[in-house]
CHARMM internal coordinates of N, CA and C (Angstrom, degrees):
IC EDIT
DIST 1 N 1 CA 1.4472
DIST 1 CA 1 C 1.5324
ANGL 1 N 1 CA 1 C 108.87
DIST 1 C 2 N 1.3085
ANGL 1 CA 1 C 2 N 115.45
DIHE 1 N 1 CA 1 C 2 N 143.15
DIST 2 N 2 CA 1.4470
ANGL 1 C 2 N 2 CA 122.13
DIHE 1 CA 1 C 2 N 2 CA 178.51
DIST 2 CA 2 C 1.5297
ANGL 2 N 2 CA 2 C 109.95
DIHE 1 C 2 N 2 CA 2 C -62.61
DIST 2 C 3 N 1.3330
ANGL 2 CA 2 C 3 N 117.55
DIHE 2 N 2 CA 2 C 3 N 137.91
DIST 3 N 3 CA 1.4624
ANGL 2 C 3 N 3 CA 120.62
DIHE 2 CA 2 C 3 N 3 CA -176.85
DIST 3 CA 3 C 1.5281
ANGL 3 N 3 CA 3 C 112.90
DIHE 2 C 3 N 3 CA 3 C -70.64
DIST 3 C 4 N 1.3251
ANGL 3 CA 3 C 4 N 118.54
DIHE 3 N 3 CA 3 C 4 N -12.19
DIST 4 N 4 CA 1.4593
ANGL 3 C 4 N 4 CA 121.57
DIHE 3 CA 3 C 4 N 4 CA -179.33
DIST 4 CA 4 C 1.5181
ANGL 4 N 4 CA 4 C 113.33
DIHE 3 C 4 N 4 CA 4 C -94.56
DIST 4 C 5 N 1.3310
ANGL 4 CA 4 C 5 N 118.15
DIHE 4 N 4 CA 4 C 5 N -4.07
DIST 5 N 5 CA 1.4640
ANGL 4 C 5 N 5 CA 120.53
DIHE 4 CA 4 C 5 N 5 CA -176.02
DIST 5 CA 5 C 1.5301
ANGL 5 N 5 CA 5 C 111.23
DIHE 4 C 5 N 5 CA 5 C -65.14
DIST 5 C 6 N 1.3229
ANGL 5 CA 5 C 6 N 116.98
DIHE 5 N 5 CA 5 C 6 N -50.56
DIST 6 N 6 CA 1.4700
ANGL 5 C 6 N 6 CA 119.82
DIHE 5 CA 5 C 6 N 6 CA -177.78
DIST 6 CA 6 C 1.5333
ANGL 6 N 6 CA 6 C 112.39
DIHE 5 C 6 N 6 CA 6 C -63.90
DIST 6 C 7 N 1.3320
ANGL 6 CA 6 C 7 N 119.53
DIHE 6 N 6 CA 6 C 7 N -46.31
DIST 7 N 7 CA 1.4707
ANGL 6 C 7 N 7 CA 118.43
DIHE 6 CA 6 C 7 N 7 CA 177.30
DIST 7 CA 7 C 1.5306
ANGL 7 N 7 CA 7 C 113.02
DIHE 6 C 7 N 7 CA 7 C -62.26
DIST 7 C 8 N 1.3284
ANGL 7 CA 7 C 8 N 116.61
DIHE 7 N 7 CA 7 C 8 N -37.04
DIST 8 N 8 CA 1.4679
ANGL 7 C 8 N 8 CA 119.56
DIHE 7 CA 7 C 8 N 8 CA 179.30
DIST 8 CA 8 C 1.5208
ANGL 8 N 8 CA 8 C 110.51
DIHE 7 C 8 N 8 CA 8 C -66.04
DIST 8 C 9 N 1.3280
ANGL 8 CA 8 C 9 N 117.06
DIHE 8 N 8 CA 8 C 9 N -42.88
DIST 9 N 9 CA 1.4648
ANGL 8 C 9 N 9 CA 120.33
DIHE 8 CA 8 C 9 N 9 CA 178.34
DIST 9 CA 9 C 1.5235
ANGL 9 N 9 CA 9 C 110.93
DIHE 8 C 9 N 9 CA 9 C -62.89
DIST 9 C 10 N 1.3268
ANGL 9 CA 9 C 10 N 117.00
DIHE 9 N 9 CA 9 C 10 N -40.31
DIST 10 N 10 CA 1.4611
ANGL 9 C 10 N 10 CA 120.75
DIHE 9 CA 9 C 10 N 10 CA 178.57
DIST 10 CA 10 C 1.5246
ANGL 10 N 10 CA 10 C 110.55
DIHE 9 C 10 N 10 CA 10 C -64.16
DIST 10 C 11 N 1.3168
ANGL 10 CA 10 C 11 N 116.94
DIHE 10 N 10 CA 10 C 11 N -42.84
DIST 11 N 11 CA 1.4593
ANGL 10 C 11 N 11 CA 120.37
DIHE 10 CA 10 C 11 N 11 CA 179.13
DIST 11 CA 11 C 1.5217
ANGL 11 N 11 CA 11 C 111.19
DIHE 10 C 11 N 11 CA 11 C -62.29
DIST 11 C 12 N 1.3197
ANGL 11 CA 11 C 12 N 117.12
DIHE 11 N 11 CA 11 C 12 N -40.22
DIST 12 N 12 CA 1.4673
ANGL 11 C 12 N 12 CA 120.59
DIHE 11 CA 11 C 12 N 12 CA 178.36
DIST 12 CA 12 C 1.5194
ANGL 12 N 12 CA 12 C 110.38
DIHE 11 C 12 N 12 CA 12 C -65.68
DIST 12 C 13 N 1.3346
ANGL 12 CA 12 C 13 N 117.84
DIHE 12 N 12 CA 12 C 13 N -41.09
DIST 13 N 13 CA 1.4578
ANGL 12 C 13 N 13 CA 120.67
DIHE 12 CA 12 C 13 N 13 CA 178.37
DIST 13 CA 13 C 1.5241
ANGL 13 N 13 CA 13 C 111.42
DIHE 12 C 13 N 13 CA 13 C -63.31
DIST 13 C 14 N 1.3173
ANGL 13 CA 13 C 14 N 117.32
DIHE 13 N 13 CA 13 C 14 N -39.94
DIST 14 N 14 CA 1.4628
ANGL 13 C 14 N 14 CA 120.74
DIHE 13 CA 13 C 14 N 14 CA 177.75
DIST 14 CA 14 C 1.5244
ANGL 14 N 14 CA 14 C 110.29
DIHE 13 C 14 N 14 CA 14 C -65.43
DIST 14 C 15 N 1.3251
ANGL 14 CA 14 C 15 N 116.68
DIHE 14 N 14 CA 14 C 15 N -41.45
DIST 15 N 15 CA 1.4593
ANGL 14 C 15 N 15 CA 120.51
DIHE 14 CA 14 C 15 N 15 CA 178.36
DIST 15 CA 15 C 1.5266
ANGL 15 N 15 CA 15 C 111.08
DIHE 14 C 15 N 15 CA 15 C -61.40
DIST 15 C 16 N 1.3229
ANGL 15 CA 15 C 16 N 117.19
DIHE 15 N 15 CA 15 C 16 N -42.49
DIST 16 N 16 CA 1.4670
ANGL 15 C 16 N 16 CA 120.80
DIHE 15 CA 15 C 16 N 16 CA 177.77
DIST 16 CA 16 C 1.5229
ANGL 16 N 16 CA 16 C 110.50
DIHE 15 C 16 N 16 CA 16 C -63.79
DIST 16 C 17 N 1.3149
ANGL 16 CA 16 C 17 N 116.82
DIHE 16 N 16 CA 16 C 17 N -41.60
DIST 17 N 17 CA 1.4639
ANGL 16 C 17 N 17 CA 120.37
DIHE 16 CA 16 C 17 N 17 CA 178.26
DIST 17 CA 17 C 1.5256
ANGL 17 N 17 CA 17 C 110.90
DIHE 16 C 17 N 17 CA 17 C -62.09
DIST 17 C 18 N 1.3180
ANGL 17 CA 17 C 18 N 116.82
DIHE 17 N 17 CA 17 C 18 N -41.13
DIST 18 N 18 CA 1.4666
ANGL 17 C 18 N 18 CA 119.79
DIHE 17 CA 17 C 18 N 18 CA 179.18
DIST 18 CA 18 C 1.5308
ANGL 18 N 18 CA 18 C 111.71
DIHE 17 C 18 N 18 CA 18 C -67.41
DIST 18 C 19 N 1.3278
ANGL 18 CA 18 C 19 N 117.38
DIHE 18 N 18 CA 18 C 19 N -37.85
DIST 19 N 19 CA 1.4607
ANGL 18 C 19 N 19 CA 118.50
DIHE 18 CA 18 C 19 N 19 CA 179.10
DIST 19 CA 19 C 1.5184
ANGL 19 N 19 CA 19 C 111.13
DIHE 18 C 19 N 19 CA 19 C -69.81
DIST 19 C 20 N 1.3245
ANGL 19 CA 19 C 20 N 117.47
DIHE 19 N 19 CA 19 C 20 N -28.87
DIST 20 N 20 CA 1.4636
ANGL 19 C 20 N 20 CA 118.33
DIHE 19 CA 19 C 20 N 20 CA 176.81
DIST 20 CA 20 C 1.5261
ANGL 20 N 20 CA 20 C 110.88
DIHE 19 C 20 N 20 CA 20 C -71.33
DIST 20 C 21 N 1.3154
ANGL 20 CA 20 C 21 N 116.94
DIHE 20 N 20 CA 20 C 21 N -21.44
DIST 21 N 21 CA 1.4629
ANGL 20 C 21 N 21 CA 121.23
DIHE 20 CA 20 C 21 N 21 CA 176.42
DIST 21 CA 21 C 1.5314
ANGL 21 N 21 CA 21 C 111.71
DIHE 20 C 21 N 21 CA 21 C -89.63
DIST 21 C 22 N 1.3043
ANGL 21 CA 21 C 22 N 117.86
DIHE 21 N 21 CA 21 C 22 N 4.71
DIST 22 N 22 CA 1.4680
ANGL 21 C 22 N 22 CA 122.57
DIHE 21 CA 21 C 22 N 22 CA -176.61
DIST 22 CA 22 C 1.5283
ANGL 22 N 22 CA 22 C 113.88
DIHE 21 C 22 N 22 CA 22 C -55.87
DIST 22 C 23 N 1.3458
ANGL 22 CA 22 C 23 N 119.65
DIHE 22 N 22 CA 22 C 23 N -40.63
DIST 23 N 23 CA 1.4693
ANGL 22 C 23 N 23 CA 117.63
DIHE 22 CA 22 C 23 N 23 CA 179.48
DIST 23 CA 23 C 1.5279
ANGL 23 N 23 CA 23 C 113.24
DIHE 22 C 23 N 23 CA 23 C -58.70
DIST 23 C 24 N 1.3122
ANGL 23 CA 23 C 24 N 117.31
DIHE 23 N 23 CA 23 C 24 N -25.70
DIST 24 N 24 CA 1.4654
ANGL 23 C 24 N 24 CA 120.62
DIHE 23 CA 23 C 24 N 24 CA 177.53
DIST 24 CA 24 C 1.5238
ANGL 24 N 24 CA 24 C 110.62
DIHE 23 C 24 N 24 CA 24 C -87.31
DIST 24 C 25 N 1.3314
ANGL 24 CA 24 C 25 N 116.25
DIHE 24 N 24 CA 24 C 25 N -40.33
DIST 25 N 25 CA 1.4566
ANGL 24 C 25 N 25 CA 120.61
DIHE 24 CA 24 C 25 N 25 CA -175.26
DIST 25 CA 25 C 1.5316
ANGL 25 N 25 CA 25 C 114.03
DIHE 24 C 25 N 25 CA 25 C -75.08
DIST 25 C 26 N 1.3257
ANGL 25 CA 25 C 26 N 117.10
DIHE 25 N 25 CA 25 C 26 N -34.94
DIST 26 N 26 CA 1.4712
ANGL 25 C 26 N 26 CA 120.49
DIHE 25 CA 25 C 26 N 26 CA -174.57
DIST 26 CA 26 C 1.5300
ANGL 26 N 26 CA 26 C 112.29
DIHE 25 C 26 N 26 CA 26 C -61.00
DIST 26 C 27 N 1.3365
ANGL 26 CA 26 C 27 N 119.52
DIHE 26 N 26 CA 26 C 27 N -51.60
DIST 27 N 27 CA 1.4724
ANGL 26 C 27 N 27 CA 117.71
DIHE 26 CA 26 C 27 N 27 CA 178.44
DIST 27 CA 27 C 1.5280
ANGL 27 N 27 CA 27 C 112.58
DIHE 26 C 27 N 27 CA 27 C -64.29
DIST 27 C 28 N 1.3192
ANGL 27 CA 27 C 28 N 116.76
DIHE 27 N 27 CA 27 C 28 N -34.80
DIST 28 N 28 CA 1.4615
ANGL 27 C 28 N 28 CA 120.04
DIHE 27 CA 27 C 28 N 28 CA -179.80
DIST 28 CA 28 C 1.5207
ANGL 28 N 28 CA 28 C 111.31
DIHE 27 C 28 N 28 CA 28 C -65.14
DIST 28 C 29 N 1.3308
ANGL 28 CA 28 C 29 N 116.91
DIHE 28 N 28 CA 28 C 29 N -31.84
DIST 29 N 29 CA 1.4629
ANGL 28 C 29 N 29 CA 120.94
DIHE 28 CA 28 C 29 N 29 CA 179.38
DIST 29 CA 29 C 1.5255
ANGL 29 N 29 CA 29 C 112.80
DIHE 28 C 29 N 29 CA 29 C -90.37
DIST 29 C 30 N 1.3380
ANGL 29 CA 29 C 30 N 116.50
DIHE 29 N 29 CA 29 C 30 N -4.73
DIST 30 N 30 CA 1.4544
ANGL 29 C 30 N 30 CA 120.80
DIHE 29 CA 29 C 30 N 30 CA 178.99
DIST 30 CA 30 C 1.5119
ANGL 30 N 30 CA 30 C 114.02
DIHE 29 C 30 N 30 CA 30 C 75.84
DIST 30 C 31 N 1.3255
ANGL 30 CA 30 C 31 N 117.85
DIHE 30 N 30 CA 30 C 31 N 25.18
DIST 31 N 31 CA 1.4601
ANGL 30 C 31 N 31 CA 121.42
DIHE 30 CA 30 C 31 N 31 CA 179.74
DIST 31 CA 31 C 1.5269
ANGL 31 N 31 CA 31 C 110.83
DIHE 30 C 31 N 31 CA 31 C -90.00
DIST 31 C 32 N 1.3056
ANGL 31 CA 31 C 32 N 116.28
DIHE 31 N 31 CA 31 C 32 N 167.63
DIST 32 N 32 CA 1.4505
ANGL 31 C 32 N 32 CA 122.77
DIHE 31 CA 31 C 32 N 32 CA 178.70
DIST 32 CA 32 C 1.5289
ANGL 32 N 32 CA 32 C 110.71
DIHE 31 C 32 N 32 CA 32 C -66.45
DIST 32 C 33 N 1.3246
ANGL 32 CA 32 C 33 N 116.82
DIHE 32 N 32 CA 32 C 33 N 147.85
DIST 33 N 33 CA 1.4706
ANGL 32 C 33 N 33 CA 121.42
DIHE 32 CA 32 C 33 N 33 CA 178.06
DIST 33 CA 33 C 1.5229
ANGL 33 N 33 CA 33 C 111.09
DIHE 32 C 33 N 33 CA 33 C -64.19
DIST 33 C 34 N 1.3177
ANGL 33 CA 33 C 34 N 117.07
DIHE 33 N 33 CA 33 C 34 N -24.65
DIST 34 N 34 CA 1.4640
ANGL 33 C 34 N 34 CA 121.12
DIHE 33 CA 33 C 34 N 34 CA 178.82
DIST 34 CA 34 C 1.5300
ANGL 34 N 34 CA 34 C 110.99
DIHE 33 C 34 N 34 CA 34 C -61.73
DIST 34 C 35 N 1.3043
ANGL 34 CA 34 C 35 N 116.83
DIHE 34 N 34 CA 34 C 35 N -36.28
DIST 35 N 35 CA 1.4601
ANGL 34 C 35 N 35 CA 121.34
DIHE 34 CA 34 C 35 N 35 CA 178.74
DIST 35 CA 35 C 1.5289
ANGL 35 N 35 CA 35 C 109.37
DIHE 34 C 35 N 35 CA 35 C -62.91
DIST 35 C 36 N 1.3178
ANGL 35 CA 35 C 36 N 116.88
DIHE 35 N 35 CA 35 C 36 N -43.83
DIST 36 N 36 CA 1.4631
ANGL 35 C 36 N 36 CA 121.12
DIHE 35 CA 35 C 36 N 36 CA 179.33
DIST 36 CA 36 C 1.5152
ANGL 36 N 36 CA 36 C 111.96
DIHE 35 C 36 N 36 CA 36 C -64.09
DIST 36 C 37 N 1.3307
ANGL 36 CA 36 C 37 N 116.45
DIHE 36 N 36 CA 36 C 37 N -43.17
DIST 37 N 37 CA 1.4615
ANGL 36 C 37 N 37 CA 120.35
DIHE 36 CA 36 C 37 N 37 CA 179.34
DIST 37 CA 37 C 1.5241
ANGL 37 N 37 CA 37 C 110.52
DIHE 36 C 37 N 37 CA 37 C -63.88
DIST 37 C 38 N 1.3157
ANGL 37 CA 37 C 38 N 116.85
DIHE 37 N 37 CA 37 C 38 N -41.07
DIST 38 N 38 CA 1.4635
ANGL 37 C 38 N 38 CA 120.40
DIHE 37 CA 37 C 38 N 38 CA 178.51
DIST 38 CA 38 C 1.5180
ANGL 38 N 38 CA 38 C 111.86
DIHE 37 C 38 N 38 CA 38 C -63.83
DIST 38 C 39 N 1.3209
ANGL 38 CA 38 C 39 N 116.61
DIHE 38 N 38 CA 38 C 39 N -39.58
DIST 39 N 39 CA 1.4656
ANGL 38 C 39 N 39 CA 120.30
DIHE 38 CA 38 C 39 N 39 CA 178.97
DIST 39 CA 39 C 1.5239
ANGL 39 N 39 CA 39 C 110.98
DIHE 38 C 39 N 39 CA 39 C -65.74
DIST 39 C 40 N 1.3250
ANGL 39 CA 39 C 40 N 116.55
DIHE 39 N 39 CA 39 C 40 N -39.74
DIST 40 N 40 CA 1.4657
ANGL 39 C 40 N 40 CA 120.00
DIHE 39 CA 39 C 40 N 40 CA 178.77
DIST 40 CA 40 C 1.5258
ANGL 40 N 40 CA 40 C 110.32
DIHE 39 C 40 N 40 CA 40 C -65.67
DIST 40 C 41 N 1.3246
ANGL 40 CA 40 C 41 N 117.14
DIHE 40 N 40 CA 40 C 41 N -42.32
DIST 41 N 41 CA 1.4668
ANGL 40 C 41 N 41 CA 120.78
DIHE 40 CA 40 C 41 N 41 CA 179.04
DIST 41 CA 41 C 1.5283
ANGL 41 N 41 CA 41 C 110.22
DIHE 40 C 41 N 41 CA 41 C -61.53
DIST 41 C 42 N 1.3156
ANGL 41 CA 41 C 42 N 117.67
DIHE 41 N 41 CA 41 C 42 N -43.47
DIST 42 N 42 CA 1.4619
ANGL 41 C 42 N 42 CA 120.89
DIHE 41 CA 41 C 42 N 42 CA 178.64
DIST 42 CA 42 C 1.5248
ANGL 42 N 42 CA 42 C 111.85
DIHE 41 C 42 N 42 CA 42 C -63.80
DIST 42 C 43 N 1.3166
ANGL 42 CA 42 C 43 N 117.09
DIHE 42 N 42 CA 42 C 43 N -39.64
DIST 43 N 43 CA 1.4614
ANGL 42 C 43 N 43 CA 120.60
DIHE 42 CA 42 C 43 N 43 CA 179.76
DIST 43 CA 43 C 1.5205
ANGL 43 N 43 CA 43 C 111.23
DIHE 42 C 43 N 43 CA 43 C -65.70
DIST 43 C 44 N 1.3252
ANGL 43 CA 43 C 44 N 116.43
DIHE 43 N 43 CA 43 C 44 N -46.37
DIST 44 N 44 CA 1.4646
ANGL 43 C 44 N 44 CA 120.03
DIHE 43 CA 43 C 44 N 44 CA 179.23
DIST 44 CA 44 C 1.5241
ANGL 44 N 44 CA 44 C 110.18
DIHE 43 C 44 N 44 CA 44 C -64.35
DIST 44 C 45 N 1.3192
ANGL 44 CA 44 C 45 N 116.73
DIHE 44 N 44 CA 44 C 45 N -40.40
DIST 45 N 45 CA 1.4565
ANGL 44 C 45 N 45 CA 120.57
DIHE 44 CA 44 C 45 N 45 CA 178.49
DIST 45 CA 45 C 1.5290
ANGL 45 N 45 CA 45 C 111.32
DIHE 44 C 45 N 45 CA 45 C -61.72
DIST 45 C 46 N 1.3088
ANGL 45 CA 45 C 46 N 117.47
DIHE 45 N 45 CA 45 C 46 N -42.19
DIST 46 N 46 CA 1.4686
ANGL 45 C 46 N 46 CA 121.01
DIHE 45 CA 45 C 46 N 46 CA 178.16
DIST 46 CA 46 C 1.5222
ANGL 46 N 46 CA 46 C 111.30
DIHE 45 C 46 N 46 CA 46 C -64.28
DIST 46 C 47 N 1.3246
ANGL 46 CA 46 C 47 N 116.25
DIHE 46 N 46 CA 46 C 47 N -40.54
DIST 47 N 47 CA 1.4663
ANGL 46 C 47 N 47 CA 119.87
DIHE 46 CA 46 C 47 N 47 CA 179.66
DIST 47 CA 47 C 1.5247
ANGL 47 N 47 CA 47 C 111.23
DIHE 46 C 47 N 47 CA 47 C -65.90
DIST 47 C 48 N 1.3164
ANGL 47 CA 47 C 48 N 116.73
DIHE 47 N 47 CA 47 C 48 N -43.60
DIST 48 N 48 CA 1.4649
ANGL 47 C 48 N 48 CA 120.37
DIHE 47 CA 47 C 48 N 48 CA 179.16
DIST 48 CA 48 C 1.5248
ANGL 48 N 48 CA 48 C 110.58
DIHE 47 C 48 N 48 CA 48 C -66.08
DIST 48 C 49 N 1.3109
ANGL 48 CA 48 C 49 N 116.41
DIHE 48 N 48 CA 48 C 49 N -40.47
DIST 49 N 49 CA 1.4631
ANGL 48 C 49 N 49 CA 120.32
DIHE 48 CA 48 C 49 N 49 CA 178.10
DIST 49 CA 49 C 1.5209
ANGL 49 N 49 CA 49 C 110.87
DIHE 48 C 49 N 49 CA 49 C -60.59
DIST 49 C 50 N 1.3053
ANGL 49 CA 49 C 50 N 116.70
DIHE 49 N 49 CA 49 C 50 N -43.37
DIST 50 N 50 CA 1.4679
ANGL 49 C 50 N 50 CA 120.78
DIHE 49 CA 49 C 50 N 50 CA 178.86
DIST 50 CA 50 C 1.5234
ANGL 50 N 50 CA 50 C 110.46
DIHE 49 C 50 N 50 CA 50 C -66.28
DIST 50 C 51 N 1.3003
ANGL 50 CA 50 C 51 N 117.44
DIHE 50 N 50 CA 50 C 51 N -41.01
DIST 51 N 51 CA 1.4622
ANGL 50 C 51 N 51 CA 121.66
DIHE 50 CA 50 C 51 N 51 CA 179.49
DIST 51 CA 51 C 1.5220
ANGL 51 N 51 CA 51 C 110.93
DIHE 50 C 51 N 51 CA 51 C -62.85
DIST 51 C 52 N 1.3214
ANGL 51 CA 51 C 52 N 117.49
DIHE 51 N 51 CA 51 C 52 N -38.36
DIST 52 N 52 CA 1.4649
ANGL 51 C 52 N 52 CA 121.37
DIHE 51 CA 51 C 52 N 52 CA -179.16
DIST 52 CA 52 C 1.5276
ANGL 52 N 52 CA 52 C 112.14
DIHE 51 C 52 N 52 CA 52 C -66.91
DIST 52 C 53 N 1.3211
ANGL 52 CA 52 C 53 N 117.98
DIHE 52 N 52 CA 52 C 53 N -16.75
DIST 53 N 53 CA 1.4581
ANGL 52 C 53 N 53 CA 121.63
DIHE 52 CA 52 C 53 N 53 CA -180.00
DIST 53 CA 53 C 1.5214
ANGL 53 N 53 CA 53 C 113.15
DIHE 52 C 53 N 53 CA 53 C -86.35
DIST 53 C 54 N 1.3132
ANGL 53 CA 53 C 54 N 117.82
DIHE 53 N 53 CA 53 C 54 N -7.46
DIST 54 N 54 CA 1.4606
ANGL 53 C 54 N 54 CA 119.83
DIHE 53 CA 53 C 54 N 54 CA -176.19
DIST 54 CA 54 C 1.5274
ANGL 54 N 54 CA 54 C 110.70
DIHE 53 C 54 N 54 CA 54 C -74.20
DIST 54 C 55 N 1.3160
ANGL 54 CA 54 C 55 N 117.01
DIHE 54 N 54 CA 54 C 55 N 148.77
DIST 55 N 55 CA 1.4629
ANGL 54 C 55 N 55 CA 120.68
DIHE 54 CA 54 C 55 N 55 CA -179.90
DIST 55 CA 55 C 1.5365
ANGL 55 N 55 CA 55 C 112.93
DIHE 54 C 55 N 55 CA 55 C -61.31
DIST 55 C 56 N 1.3209
ANGL 55 CA 55 C 56 N 117.82
DIHE 55 N 55 CA 55 C 56 N -32.84
DIST 56 N 56 CA 1.4662
ANGL 55 C 56 N 56 CA 119.34
DIHE 55 CA 55 C 56 N 56 CA -178.86
DIST 56 CA 56 C 1.5262
ANGL 56 N 56 CA 56 C 111.53
DIHE 55 C 56 N 56 CA 56 C -66.87
DIST 56 C 57 N 1.3225
ANGL 56 CA 56 C 57 N 117.54
DIHE 56 N 56 CA 56 C 57 N -36.97
DIST 57 N 57 CA 1.4665
ANGL 56 C 57 N 57 CA 120.10
DIHE 56 CA 56 C 57 N 57 CA 177.19
DIST 57 CA 57 C 1.5233
ANGL 57 N 57 CA 57 C 109.65
DIHE 56 C 57 N 57 CA 57 C -69.02
DIST 57 C 58 N 1.3151
ANGL 57 CA 57 C 58 N 116.69
DIHE 57 N 57 CA 57 C 58 N -40.32
DIST 58 N 58 CA 1.4716
ANGL 57 C 58 N 58 CA 119.91
DIHE 57 CA 57 C 58 N 58 CA 177.98
DIST 58 CA 58 C 1.5290
ANGL 58 N 58 CA 58 C 110.54
DIHE 57 C 58 N 58 CA 58 C -61.62
DIST 58 C 59 N 1.3179
ANGL 58 CA 58 C 59 N 116.67
DIHE 58 N 58 CA 58 C 59 N -40.79
DIST 59 N 59 CA 1.4665
ANGL 58 C 59 N 59 CA 120.96
DIHE 58 CA 58 C 59 N 59 CA 177.33
DIST 59 CA 59 C 1.5267
ANGL 59 N 59 CA 59 C 110.66
DIHE 58 C 59 N 59 CA 59 C -63.51
DIST 59 C 60 N 1.3161
ANGL 59 CA 59 C 60 N 116.72
DIHE 59 N 59 CA 59 C 60 N -42.67
DIST 60 N 60 CA 1.4612
ANGL 59 C 60 N 60 CA 120.94
DIHE 59 CA 59 C 60 N 60 CA 177.76
DIST 60 CA 60 C 1.5249
ANGL 60 N 60 CA 60 C 110.82
DIHE 59 C 60 N 60 CA 60 C -61.73
DIST 60 C 61 N 1.3317
ANGL 60 CA 60 C 61 N 117.01
DIHE 60 N 60 CA 60 C 61 N -44.60
DIST 61 N 61 CA 1.4654
ANGL 60 C 61 N 61 CA 120.38
DIHE 60 CA 60 C 61 N 61 CA 179.21
DIST 61 CA 61 C 1.5222
ANGL 61 N 61 CA 61 C 111.45
DIHE 60 C 61 N 61 CA 61 C -63.28
DIST 61 C 62 N 1.3339
ANGL 61 CA 61 C 62 N 116.73
DIHE 61 N 61 CA 61 C 62 N -37.97
DIST 62 N 62 CA 1.4648
ANGL 61 C 62 N 62 CA 119.56
DIHE 61 CA 61 C 62 N 62 CA 177.49
DIST 62 CA 62 C 1.5192
ANGL 62 N 62 CA 62 C 110.95
DIHE 61 C 62 N 62 CA 62 C -65.54
DIST 62 C 63 N 1.3330
ANGL 62 CA 62 C 63 N 117.20
DIHE 62 N 62 CA 62 C 63 N -40.14
DIST 63 N 63 CA 1.4650
ANGL 62 C 63 N 63 CA 119.82
DIHE 62 CA 62 C 63 N 63 CA -179.79
DIST 63 CA 63 C 1.5281
ANGL 63 N 63 CA 63 C 112.00
DIHE 62 C 63 N 63 CA 63 C -66.83
DIST 63 C 64 N 1.3311
ANGL 63 CA 63 C 64 N 116.31
DIHE 63 N 63 CA 63 C 64 N -26.87
DIST 64 N 64 CA 1.4652
ANGL 63 C 64 N 64 CA 121.24
DIHE 63 CA 63 C 64 N 64 CA 177.42
DIST 64 CA 64 C 1.5285
ANGL 64 N 64 CA 64 C 111.99
DIHE 63 C 64 N 64 CA 64 C -92.69
DIST 64 C 65 N 1.3322
ANGL 64 CA 64 C 65 N 115.85
DIHE 64 N 64 CA 64 C 65 N 2.12
DIST 65 N 65 CA 1.4579
ANGL 64 C 65 N 65 CA 122.91
DIHE 64 CA 64 C 65 N 65 CA -177.83
DIST 65 CA 65 C 1.5350
ANGL 65 N 65 CA 65 C 111.71
DIHE 64 C 65 N 65 CA 65 C 58.65
DIST 65 C 66 N 1.3274
ANGL 65 CA 65 C 66 N 115.57
DIHE 65 N 65 CA 65 C 66 N 40.35
DIST 66 N 66 CA 1.4586
ANGL 65 C 66 N 66 CA 121.50
DIHE 65 CA 65 C 66 N 66 CA 179.95
DIST 66 CA 66 C 1.5259
ANGL 66 N 66 CA 66 C 112.87
DIHE 65 C 66 N 66 CA 66 C -116.17
DIST 66 C 67 N 1.3224
ANGL 66 CA 66 C 67 N 117.51
DIHE 66 N 66 CA 66 C 67 N 7.24
DIST 67 N 67 CA 1.4556
ANGL 66 C 67 N 67 CA 119.77
DIHE 66 CA 66 C 67 N 67 CA -177.94
DIST 67 CA 67 C 1.5213
ANGL 67 N 67 CA 67 C 110.40
DIHE 66 C 67 N 67 CA 67 C -82.51
DIST 67 C 68 N 1.3180
ANGL 67 CA 67 C 68 N 115.12
DIHE 67 N 67 CA 67 C 68 N 161.03
DIST 68 N 68 CA 1.4626
ANGL 67 C 68 N 68 CA 119.72
DIHE 67 CA 67 C 68 N 68 CA 178.14
DIST 68 CA 68 C 1.5142
ANGL 68 N 68 CA 68 C 109.52
DIHE 67 C 68 N 68 CA 68 C -90.45
DIST 68 C 69 N 1.3106
ANGL 68 CA 68 C 69 N 117.76
DIHE 68 N 68 CA 68 C 69 N 147.38
DIST 69 N 69 CA 1.4768
ANGL 68 C 69 N 69 CA 120.77
DIHE 68 CA 68 C 69 N 69 CA 178.93
DIST 69 CA 69 C 1.5258
ANGL 69 N 69 CA 69 C 112.27
DIHE 68 C 69 N 69 CA 69 C -59.32
DIST 69 C 70 N 1.3369
ANGL 69 CA 69 C 70 N 117.66
DIHE 69 N 69 CA 69 C 70 N -30.31
DIST 70 N 70 CA 1.4454
ANGL 69 C 70 N 70 CA 120.69
DIHE 69 CA 69 C 70 N 70 CA 179.63
DIST 70 CA 70 C 1.5088
ANGL 70 N 70 CA 70 C 111.51
DIHE 69 C 70 N 70 CA 70 C -64.08
DIST 70 C 71 N 1.3319
ANGL 70 CA 70 C 71 N 118.25
DIHE 70 N 70 CA 70 C 71 N -29.64
DIST 71 N 71 CA 1.4598
ANGL 70 C 71 N 71 CA 120.70
DIHE 70 CA 70 C 71 N 71 CA -178.31
DIST 71 CA 71 C 1.5191
ANGL 71 N 71 CA 71 C 111.99
DIHE 70 C 71 N 71 CA 71 C -67.75
DIST 71 C 72 N 1.3437
ANGL 71 CA 71 C 72 N 117.71
DIHE 71 N 71 CA 71 C 72 N -21.63
DIST 72 N 72 CA 1.4598
ANGL 71 C 72 N 72 CA 120.31
DIHE 71 CA 71 C 72 N 72 CA 176.92
DIST 72 CA 72 C 1.5238
ANGL 72 N 72 CA 72 C 110.95
DIHE 71 C 72 N 72 CA 72 C -70.98
DIST 72 C 73 N 1.3335
ANGL 72 CA 72 C 73 N 116.84
DIHE 72 N 72 CA 72 C 73 N -27.10
DIST 73 N 73 CA 1.4491
ANGL 72 C 73 N 73 CA 120.74
DIHE 72 CA 72 C 73 N 73 CA -177.71
DIST 73 CA 73 C 1.5101
ANGL 73 N 73 CA 73 C 112.72
DIHE 72 C 73 N 73 CA 73 C -84.74
DIST 73 C 74 N 1.3235
ANGL 73 CA 73 C 74 N 117.51
DIHE 73 N 73 CA 73 C 74 N -19.32
DIST 74 N 74 CA 1.4613
ANGL 73 C 74 N 74 CA 122.22
DIHE 73 CA 73 C 74 N 74 CA -178.42
DIST 74 CA 74 C 1.5263
ANGL 74 N 74 CA 74 C 108.81
DIHE 73 C 74 N 74 CA 74 C -90.79
DIST 74 C 75 N 1.2833
ANGL 74 CA 74 C 75 N 116.31
DIHE 74 N 74 CA 74 C 75 N 123.45
DIST 75 N 75 CA 1.4765
ANGL 74 C 75 N 75 CA 120.72
DIHE 74 CA 74 C 75 N 75 CA 179.17
DIST 75 CA 75 C 1.5006
ANGL 75 N 75 CA 75 C 109.92
DIHE 74 C 75 N 75 CA 75 C -124.76
END
COOR INIT
IC SEED 1 N 1 CA 1 C
IC BUILD
């Protein structure tokens, strides 16, 4: 495994944690509320994207016949 994988993953997790704190940080830094809303949208989008990758969601989608044919080829 590449020696930079773990530090990169940690940095991304910290970045996500900071963006989830954006509603608190944005007013304190005097930034526009739009910046905070954008950060929250990105955080929720990342969380949903990660959740959609779990095997349990894939199983649920298959049971509802909503999965993509490509997902059958990915193991």
